[in-house]
Backbone as CSV, one residue per row, in Angstrom:
resi,resn,N_x,N_y,N_z,CA_x,CA_y,CA_z,C_x,C_y,C_z
1,MET,59.886,104.270,75.138,60.072,103.018,75.800,60.172,103.297,77.291
2,LEU,59.550,102.474,78.067,59.627,102.572,79.520,60.078,101.230,80.055
3,SER,61.114,101.262,80.869,61.599,100.034,81.507,61.255,100.068,82.982
4,VAL,60.765,98.968,83.482,60.499,98.827,84.916,61.365,97.677,85.401
5,ILE,62.362,98.005,86.232,63.302,97.005,86.725,63.507,97.211,88.223
6,THR,63.958,96.178,88.877,64.200,96.274,90.319,65.644,96.701,90.572
7,PHE,65.849,97.293,91.728,67.190,97.677,92.166,67.187,97.736,93.680
8,ARG,68.369,97.650,94.265,68.488,97.669,95.726,68.957,99.020,96.259
9,THR,69.779,99.728,95.495,70.310,101.011,95.946,70.175,102.039,94.818
10,PRO,70.183,103.332,95.146,70.162,104.348,94.099,71.353,104.212,93.138
11,LYS,72.520,103.841,93.660,73.694,103.660,92.809,73.447,102.561,91.774
12,GLU,72.844,101.464,92.204,72.543,100.373,91.279,71.512,100.820,90.237
13,ALA,70.538,101.625,90.639,69.532,102.133,89.700,70.189,102.986,88.619
14,VAL,71.116,103.849,89.014,71.822,104.692,88.050,72.653,103.837,87.098
15,GLU,73.358,102.844,87.622,74.165,101.967,86.775,73.296,101.256,85.742
16,LYS,72.149,100.767,86.153,71.249,100.080,85.218,70.691,101.055,84.193
17,ALA,70.319,102.240,84.630,69.756,103.231,83.708,70.789,103.683,82.681
18,ASN,72.033,103.837,83.099,73.081,104.285,82.180,73.606,103.165,81.286
19,ASN,73.263,101.923,81.588,73.738,100.778,80.806,72.754,100.492,79.664
20,THR,72.568,101.470,78.807,71.670,101.368,77.664,72.255,102.207,76.537
21,PRO,71.946,101.865,75.287,72.462,102.682,74.188,71.700,103.996,74.027
22,PHE,70.643,104.196,74.801,69.815,105.387,74.652,69.984,106.340,75.822
23,GLY,69.520,107.562,75.661,69.640,108.534,76.736,68.872,109.810,76.457
24,LEU,67.628,109.688,75.985,66.852,110.887,75.691,66.333,111.536,76.970
25,SER,65.741,110.745,77.853,65.188,111.318,79.077,65.170,110.282,80.189
26,ALA,65.001,110.774,81.397,64.922,109.909,82.572,63.992,110.561,83.580
27,GLY,63.402,109.760,84.426,62.550,110.276,85.487,62.960,109.678,86.818
28,VAL,62.948,110.498,87.854,63.304,110.056,89.199,62.124,110.381,90.112
29,TRP,61.634,109.364,90.812,60.559,109.563,91.777,61.094,109.229,93.157
30,THR,61.082,110.211,94.045,61.544,110.031,95.420,61.028,111.185,96.272
31,ASP,61.031,110.992,97.572,60.624,112.067,98.473,61.829,112.839,99.010
32,LYS,63.024,112.494,98.569,64.238,113.143,99.070,64.858,114.020,97.984
33,GLY,64.859,115.318,98.228,65.428,116.261,97.267,66.892,116.018,96.987
34,SER,67.661,115.662,98.010,69.091,115.422,97.809,69.316,114.219,96.898
35,ARG,68.443,113.227,96.967,68.573,112.050,96.099,68.275,112.429,94.643
36,ILE,67.286,113.283,94.437,66.971,113.738,93.079,68.176,114.453,92.489
37,LEU,68.773,115.362,93.245,69.926,116.108,92.738,71.103,115.182,92.441
38,TRP,71.359,114.233,93.315,72.471,113.298,93.100,72.229,112.472,91.844
39,MET,71.019,111.904,91.728,70.718,111.046,90.583,70.714,111.832,89.278
40,ALA,70.164,113.030,89.286,70.149,113.847,88.068,71.562,114.132,87.592
41,ASN,72.481,114.293,88.518,73.882,114.537,88.164,74.552,113.282,87.613
42,GLN,74.113,112.110,88.024,74.735,110.850,87.618,74.146,110.273,86.330
43,LEU,72.859,110.522,86.081,72.188,109.929,84.925,72.648,110.568,83.624
44,ARG,72.910,109.765,82.624,73.326,110.237,81.309,72.092,110.280,80.413
45,ALA,71.344,111.371,80.545,70.126,111.570,79.773,70.020,113.041,79.404
46,GLY,69.337,113.302,78.315,69.186,114.678,77.861,68.415,115.543,78.832
47,VAL,67.440,114.963,79.492,66.664,115.667,80.514,66.318,114.660,81.603
48,VAL,66.306,115.137,82.839,65.913,114.296,83.973,64.761,115.001,84.674
49,TRP,63.608,114.339,84.711,62.446,114.889,85.396,62.400,114.377,86.817
50,ALA,61.935,115.231,87.730,61.839,114.867,89.138,60.370,114.816,89.552
51,ASN,59.907,113.636,89.920,58.544,113.405,90.390,57.473,113.830,89.392
52,THR,57.818,113.819,88.119,56.893,114.102,87.029,57.524,113.571,85.751
53,PHE,56.831,113.712,84.638,57.428,113.272,83.384,56.872,114.100,82.232
54,ASN,57.742,114.471,81.319,57.411,115.204,80.101,56.877,116.605,80.365
55,LYS,57.393,117.255,81.400,57.051,118.641,81.664,58.342,119.449,81.682
56,PHE,58.425,120.427,80.789,59.602,121.294,80.769,59.269,122.583,80.051
57,ASP,60.101,123.545,80.218,59.964,124.828,79.557,60.351,124.646,78.089
58,PRO,59.473,124.960,77.142,59.805,124.735,75.734,60.954,125.596,75.224
59,THR,61.350,126.617,75.969,62.488,127.428,75.536,63.812,126.896,76.050
60,SER,63.778,125.857,76.896,65.035,125.301,77.397,65.602,124.309,76.383
61,PRO,66.914,124.171,76.361,67.541,123.237,75.424,67.118,121.800,75.706
62,PHE,66.932,121.021,74.638,66.522,119.635,74.788,67.276,118.778,73.782
63,GLY,67.763,117.645,74.222,68.453,116.700,73.351,68.850,115.481,74.154
64,GLY,69.425,114.506,73.483,69.752,113.259,74.148,71.234,112.960,74.183
65,TYR,71.537,111.810,74.716,72.891,111.277,74.762,72.918,109.985,73.958
66,LYS,74.084,109.558,73.615,74.317,108.284,72.936,73.465,108.200,71.665
67,GLU,72.717,107.116,71.471,71.934,106.928,70.253,70.619,107.697,70.253
68,SER,70.401,108.516,71.253,69.169,109.302,71.329,69.350,110.724,70.842
69,GLY,70.440,111.007,70.199,70.576,112.338,69.622,71.938,112.948,69.799
70,PHE,72.137,113.979,69.019,73.384,114.722,69.047,73.027,116.197,69.067
71,GLY,73.586,116.941,69.985,73.300,118.366,70.064,72.027,118.659,70.830
72,ARG,71.621,119.915,70.736,70.449,120.380,71.467,69.530,121.161,70.540
73,GLU,68.224,121.049,70.813,67.220,121.858,70.139,66.628,122.801,71.165
74,GLY,66.199,123.956,70.734,65.563,124.914,71.631,66.572,125.717,72.422
75,GLY,66.134,126.852,72.917,66.994,127.717,73.711,68.173,128.243,72.912
76,LEU,69.098,128.881,73.582,70.279,129.426,72.915,71.157,128.358,72.276
77,PRO,71.378,127.182,72.920,72.183,126.144,72.260,71.558,125.657,70.949
78,GLY,70.241,125.669,70.847,69.578,125.256,69.615,69.789,126.224,68.478
79,LEU,70.025,127.475,68.794,70.284,128.485,67.760,71.725,128.461,67.271
80,ALA,72.629,127.925,68.041,74.057,127.966,67.715,74.363,127.375,66.343
81,ALA,73.678,126.302,65.954,73.939,125.671,64.655,73.615,126.620,63.512
82,TYR,72.682,127.500,63.705,72.290,128.429,62.652,73.178,129.672,62.609
83,LEU,73.965,129.886,63.644,74.788,131.091,63.725,76.229,130.853,63.308
84,LYS,76.668,129.618,63.166,78.061,129.355,62.804,78.343,129.837,61.395
85,GLY,79.477,130.482,61.246,79.911,130.934,59.923,79.267,132.226,59.461
86,THR,78.528,132.898,60.320,77.890,134.141,59.917,78.717,135.357,60.288
87,GLU,79.861,135.116,60.881,80.691,136.251,61.313,81.427,136.855,60.160
């Protein structure tokens, strides 16, 4: 699902983006690196892409927030579920 909505400030954009039951991924398009870092820290999403979408290292952990998932797949966090209780 892709939502296109208007906003006046980056803070308002983050509030609108976080006001959803989902949180699998988010994308931020801007020419300011500091804004990308600030927004990525504020957004409640499993992954935040900067000036692109659906590009990531397949070995990095991936998962969502809220109704978009629980836990992480891939990377070391994805292996943790298989290692519990083996000690």
